[in-house]
Each structure stands twice: as C-alpha cells, then as structure tokens.
N, C-alpha and C positions, 0 to 999 in steps of 0.2 A: 275563403282564403282570407288569413289575418294579414292587414297592411302593418308595415314595419312602420313603429312611431318613434319619432324623434322629438325629445321634449325641448322646448324652446331654451329651457335654462342651459341645457347641455351645448346647445349652439353657440349660445351668448360666452360660455367659458371657452369654448375652442377658437373662437375668434379673438379672445382676448390675448390668449397664448401667442398666436400668429402675429398680431399686431406688435405683440412684444418683442418678438425676434426681427421683424423688420424694422424696428425702431432702432436696435441694438446695430443691426447690418447698416443700415443707414448713416449712422455715427460714426462707425469704427470701421469696419471691413470695406466700404466703399470709399472711404478716405485715403486709404492707402494704396499706393500705386505699384504694382507687383513690379515694375521696372524701377523702382528707387533704389539707391544704394544700400539703404538700412535693411531693406528686405533681401537683396542678394548677399549682404554681408552674412546675416542670421540664418539664412538656408546654407552658405557655405559651411558656415561654423557647425551649423548640425550635423550637415555632412561630413566633415573630417572628424567629429567627434564620434559618431557611429562608427566610421571608416577605421577609426584609429582603437575603439574598443575592440571590432572584429579581428583587426590584425592581432592585437595584444593577447587575447582570448585564444586565437586560432595558433600562436606561435609560442605560447607557455602552457605550464601544466601545474595543476594544484600539488603542493608537497608540503613538507613538515620538518622543521628543524627537529631531531632527537636531541634532546637536552638530559645530562645524567649527573645529578646532585648538582646542578645551574650551571655546567659545563656543557657548551654545545659541543657535541661528538661529530655530527654530519647530518646529511639529510636524507630523508626516507620518502618513498611516493606517496604515502598515506599513513596515520596513526595505525590503522589496522597493521599495515604491513611492517612498519617499526616494532608492534609488538611482538608479530611474528618472527622477527629477526631476532629479537631478545629472548623469546620461548625456544628458538633452536638451539641457541647458545647455552643456555641453563640445562636443556635435555642433553646435549654433548656433554657438557661436563659433570653430569652424574651417570651417564649412559653405562660406564663399566661396574658401576656399583648396582646397577638397577635400580636406579631412583632418580628424579629430577631435582635439580640443583633449584634453590630459592636465592631471591637476594634482597637486602634491605635498602639498596640505592633508590633515590626519589627519582623517578622517570617523568619527564614531560615532554610536549610536542607544542611547536609554534608553528601555525599555518602559513605558507608563504606561497607565492607564486613564481615559476623561475622558468628560463629556457630549459626546453628539453635536453640540450648539449650540456648544460650547467648541472643537471642533476645527476647526469652519469659521474662527472666528475666530483661531486660533493658527496656522493653517498659514502657511508663508513664502511671500512672492511670489516669481517668476522674477526681478525687478529685486534683491531684497532678497539672493537667493541670488548673482546676479551681482556684487552689490558686496564680498561676503566671499568670493568662490570666486576662487583664484588659479589662473589657468588658463595653460598653454604649450603652442607649437606644437614639434615637432621640426623644424627647418628647416635651410638650410644657407646661408651668409654669401659674398657675393662680395667679395673684398677686391683692390684696385686698388693697385699700389705701395705696399703695408702699410695702406691706407686701406678701411675698410668702406663699401662703397657702397650695399648692398643684401642684405637677406635673402630668400631664396625659400623655398618649399615642399619643394622636392626637388632632389638633385643635377643631374637630367634636365632641371629648369626653368633652372639656372645654365647649363647646356650650352648650351640653347636660345637662350637669351637673347644669349650670346656670339657665338653663329651669326648669330642675327636680325642683332644691332647691325654686325656683319663685312659682311654682305649688304648693309646698305642704303648702305654706300660702295663696295663692289665691284661691285654691280648685275650678278651673272652673268646672261646670257640668250643666246639662240642666236649674236648677233655679237660677245659680249663673253665670250670664255673666260678666265677666271681661273685662272691657273697656280698660283699661291701668293698666300696671305694669313695674316698674323702680325700680332700686338699688340706695339708697341714695350714698353709696361709689364709689369711682373711680376703675374701674377694668381693668386689661391689661393682655395681654397674649404675649407670645414671644417663639421661639423655642429655645431649648436648649439640650445639652448634658448632661446625668445624667445616673449614675448608676442605674442597673435594680431595686434594692432595694428601691431606692429613688421615683421609679416611680408608681403610684396609679392607681388601677382598678377604674371604675366609683362607685363603691358600697363602696369600702374604702374611696373615696374622699369624697362622698355624706356624709357618717360616721362623717369624719373629719369636714367638714364643718356646719354641723347640731349642732356637739357637742359644736360649739362656742368656743371663747377664754378665757381661764380659766386665773383668776388673783389670786393671793394669798396674802393677807396683815395681818399685826397683829394688833389686838385690844386690849389693856390696859384695864382690868376689873376693874370697879369703885366700891366704897363702896356699897353694897347692890343690885351688879348687879344680874341680873338672866337672864337665856338663852333665855326668851321671851322678856327682855328689851333689852338684846344685839340685837336679832333679831331685833326688832324695829328700834334701833339705825342704823343699816345697811340695812334698808329696804330689809329685809329677812324673810324666815319663819324659825322657831325653827328648823325643822327637816332639813333645807339647813345649818344652823350654825353648828347643829351637825354632818352632814356629812363631815363637813371639818375638824371634831376633834373625829374620829372613837373612840378615847380611851374614850372619854365622854360620858356619857348618862345625860337623863334629871334628874337625881337623884343625879350627881355630884355637889359636893359644889363649888362654885366658890370663889375665895380669890382675893382681892383688888390687884391690881397689876399682875395678872396672866394675862399671854399672850395667848390670843385666835387667832385661825388663821380664817380668814374669806377668803373663798373660793369664789368666784364670778365668774359667767359664763356670757359673753356678746355674742351677735352674732357677726359672720363676715360680716354680710350682712344686711340690712336693707330692707326690700320689701315694697314700698309704693305702693298701689293700688287702683284702684277706679272702679265701677261696680253696677250693680243692682242684688238684689237678692230677690226672691219671696218666699214667706212661707205660709202656712197654720198656720192660729192662732185661738185661742179659744176665743169664746165671752163667757164670764160668765154669769151663767143664775142669775136672780134675785131671791131673797125668799120674799116671802109677807105671814105676819102673820094674822089671823083672829083669832077673839075671837069666840069660842064655848063653850056654856053655858052648854052644856050636858057634858063637860070635867070636871074630877077635877081640884082642883086649883094646877096649877104649873105642870100639864100635858101638852104634846105637841104630835100631830098626823100629820103626813105627809099625807096631802090630795091628792096633786098632785106631783109626783116627777119631779123635773126639770131636765133640762139636758141643757148641752152648746150648742152652736151655734158655726160656724166656718166662717172664712172667709179668701180670699188670699189676702195677702198685698205685694205689690212692694215697695221695700226701694232702692234709692241710697245711695252709702257709700262711704266714705273713710276708707282704712284700713293701719294699718302700722304692718306689720308681723302677719298678720292675725287678730290683735285686731282692732276693729271698733272705730274709733275716732270721726267720726260724720255721720250722717245718716237722711234721710228724706223721709218721705211716699210720694211716686208718686201716688200709686193707691192702693184703698180699695174695694173690692169686696166680699160683704157676699153669701155665698154657703149654709149657714144653719141658720136658725134662733133659737136663744136659746129660751128654754120654761122655763115660770117661777114654780117655786116651790111653793106650797101653803101649809101653814104650819097651823094648827089650833091649839089653847092653850086655857086654862082654865080662866073664866072670870075675875080672881084676876089681870091678867096679862096684862091687858088692857093698861098701860101705861109700855113705854120702861123704865127701871131705869138702868143706866150706873154705879150707885153707889154700888160698892161691885163686880160686874161682870167685870168690866174693870177699875177699878181705878189706875191712874198711881203712883206709888211708895206705893201702898198699901202693906200691908203684909197679907192680908185676902185671905184665903185657896181659895176662890173663884174668885179671880182676874185672870187674864191673865198673865201666866208666859211664859218666853223665850223657844221655843221649842227647840233652838240650841243656843249655845253660840259661836259666832264667830264675824268677822269682817262684817260691813254691804258693802256688795259689790254695792248694787244699793238701793237708797231710795224708798219710796213712792211719787210719782207725776209723774210730765211732765219728759219724757226722750225720746230722739231720735226723737222728733217729736211726739209722742204718748204718754199715759199717762200711767205709772207704777202702777198697783193696788195692790201692797204688798210690802214686804222687801225681798230682797236678801241677804241670810245670810250665808256668805262662810264656807264650811267645805270641808273635804276629803269625795270621794266616800267610802260608806260603813259605814261612822259615823252614829251612832243612834241619832234620834230625837224623841222629845216626845210630848203627847197631852199639848197645851197650857192651856186648861182648860177642865173641865170634859164633857161629852155629849156623844150623840149617833151618831156613824158614819151614814152617809147618802149616800155616795159615796166612793168607794175605787176602783180604777182600771185607765185604760187609759182614760187620758183627753184631747186628741189633743194636741195643744201647751204645755198643762199642763204637758205631760208624764205622769209617773204614780204619781197618784193625790189621796188626801185623802181630804173629805169633812166632818166637824162634826158640829152636831147641839148642840150648848152648852147652849140652851134655853135662854129665855128672848129678843127674837129676835136676838140671837147674834149668827153667825157660825165662824168657822176658816178653811181656807184652807191651805194644804200641798202639794206641787208641785215639779217636776221633780226628784222625789224619785227614786232610784234603785231599791228598794225593798218595799212591804208594809206588815206591819206585823198584820195587823187588816181586817174586811170585814165588808161589809154593815149590820147594825142592831147590829154589836157589842157596847156594854156599855164600855166606856172607862173613865179610872180617870185621873185627871191633874198629870202630869209627868210621866204617863205611855208611855212605847217606842210603837210608832205607825209604824215607818218606818226607812229606812235609805238613807241618803244623796246621791244623784245622778246627773245626767245631761241628763236625756231622756226628750224628747219635744222638744221644741224651747229653748235652753240652749245653752249659750256660754261658761259654764263649770260646774263642778260640785258645787252646792250650794243648798240651801232651799228657795223656794219661798214660803213666808207664808204671808198668807192675814187675816184680820178681816172685817166680814161683818155685818153690825148691819141694820135689817130692809132692806135687799135685798142691801142695798149699802155698797161698801167698804169705810172704813175710814183709816187713817194712823195708823199702828199697832203700832209704836214708842209712839203715845200718850196715850196708855193704857196698854202697858208690863210693869211689875214690875221686 
C-alpha cells in the first residue's frame, strides 16, 4: 500500500495563508466589540433596509405606463398586457370588415412599481384607448368618372360589387343569355389607408351604388303652375316632386315665385348590355261572329269558346340599365295554336256599325271610354320588330281600371304573356281586352257596365313594368284603340 505523501512546499503555503487570516483577525475583528454602539447601529440599519425592501416588494407590483404619441394614457400590468389590450382594440375596430385594423401611433412603455390598489385605479379603459388610438384599414377605393364612391376592404370586394351591380340590370338566367355587358363610365380602383368607419361592407356599398347620385336644384313656380305641370317640366312624376318637398301635398296651393325643390337621382353607373332572350308569348284568338235567326234582336251567344295560343319567341336586344333600347326577332316557334271563338248574334246585327259603339270624340254613353287615365307608354302598331296589338297605358300597381264599354265577361284569368287578363264581349262584334293585371275584380259570365271597376293595374305576364295593356277587337281583328276612345 502506497503512503500519502505531502510535499513540504505545500505545507509551507498552507501555513502562510492561515497566518495571514490570523493576522487580519487579530488586527480588526478582535478589536471590535459586539456591544459597541457603532456595531449595534450598523446592525439595526442593515436589518431596517432589508425589512423595508421586503415590505416594499411584497406590497407593490411591477407595472408600466402606456404612452401613446408621448402622452401617458394609463398604467398596465406589463408590456405584454398593454400590447394585448392594443391588439384587441385594433381587432375589434376591423372585425365587421373581416380585417385587423392597424395604427401609426407611437406606443411606448415606462416600467414602474406601484401599490396593487393603485394599479387598478390607473388602468385605462377600452373607451379611453379607443379615443386616443388612431386606427386605419388597408382598403381599396372605387372611383367612377373620377369621383370616389366607396371604400371596400379588398380589391376582390370591389370586383364583386361591380359584378353584382351589373347582374342586377342584366339579370342573366336560362332564358336570358347575356352576350356582353360593360360600363359607360370610367372605373378605377387603388389601395388606400382609411379609417374603419369610412370602409363599407359589400351590402353597404351596393346600397350606396344602387341609390344613385342625388342632385337637388330649385325650381321657381310660374303663374298657374300645378304639381303635375312642374313634374312634366322636369321630366319627373308628381310623386317624385312631392318626395323632395315633404311639407307639401297634392292639395297644397302653389304661388307664383315659390321655390320648389327638385330632387333628382341619377345612376353612378350605366350598364350597356347585349344578349338574347327567349319568352313565351300569347297568340290572341280571333272572334268570328255569325248570324243566328233564332236569336232575338240584339242578343249574342258564345257558341265556341276561344282560347289563346302560345309561341316561343327569341329576341336579340340591346339594353341600357335594364331598359331595352332595341330588339329584333331572331326566331319564333308556335307551341299551341289559338282556337277561334264563335259568337252568334240576332239577325238585325248582320252589319257591324261603328257609329255609337266607338265613335271618337262622341259623348254617347255607348262609346268606348278610357279604362285608365295615364301616359301612353307604347302605342298600337309595329314595335321591336313585331306588332303591338294594343295600347300600353301607364299606371301604378294597384290602381283601379274600369270597363271601356258595357258587355259580358267572356274570359277572366291567366292569359300567358297577357298575365292576368279580362276579355269583354261588348256586342256589335266588338270586344275589349285588359291585360297584365295585378288583380281581377270580375269573373266569366258577369255583366259589367261602362265605367265599372273590373281590375287593378299590375305587371304580370310578359311585362316590362306596371301598366294596362288595352285592346279593341272588331270582328276578330285588333284595331288601334286610340281611333275609338273618347
């Protein structure tokens, strides 16, 4: 077994260290009395400092002042907590738009320690932060003819808005094939930083776009002016003029020199479209009148009830904001042939006399009267490459119209392209037809008198808008109603 050897040099070095410590101890520590005032004061001071630090750190918490653009807004528990509060506010500001808002504000934090109760009272509320925090959204403008109309969250939203607006006029479907559609006005879009309140959702922007551009001007009333005349002079309806002057009614008197507000609405965008449309149209049936010597003079009897035929018609068209400006028949295909109605009459009515039954300008009660008072939207004759068999008299949906002449209702119901339709046999080989009604007030076989309410204006069947389509049929053939109306 090896013995542990200790070198002499090691012992010498160890002894030297011990001798040095003993020398320092003898010179300093042994000279200090633990009972001396100096030692006691020092010890007490040390204990007080340590105790105060313990009390301070146990009664306070670390926090930070939130500083926005150099202004102290309040205190937060930590920098991370402060940043979370700011992020939450920015998220809420852009939530309805599907985006997170941003800010260019300078955010800083100053670290402090405060009492716990003070921290609660110094923390800023969401409302305080929202009032001082400036937020923005990265959006895209929609400019029409150099005018900013809306700001949307994304470029995709701008494109969707324009397509939706376009489709609202072109109305593409299985029977309406849109070949082309474009806007007349110049359109531009570019990125922009905007306040969240300035950015619109798709629905809000669509409402703004379809609402149109509102322009208000003043019209100076002339001598003997009326609401109707003012409307005509400004190419408006009476209801539109009154809408701009809500304090007025149709009964309000107009004084010469009076200022009338003319509030007009024009579209922001004009959609020009081309396409083809296929519709099912009615082929009106003919009425043939025969003499039956067994009938009493002046009596008529329907021997064979007629029925309308139908056909598929394909038109090519050009439209401006959904209104047809030109059309041409491309193809016609008859699906159902009309059935002629046969009417027998007494022997004394062998000759059809237009005197009395339809004499223009006549005041005779047996003449044909206007079933509805209104503008002529479309006259009798050639129209859009086809033949229009009656008069289209403008009117609002629900307006009552009346029988143009006394007679017997021989048809009342759905008439294909005519929509809700009434056909009245007025005698003397004359019939009158009333089409596109919203509601019928008479039924087949009913006797009606001239001026009696028989239906309400509508836009049923093949109709471009609310109006009354009125026909006069003589011996089975349509004639121009304007030549016989009084």
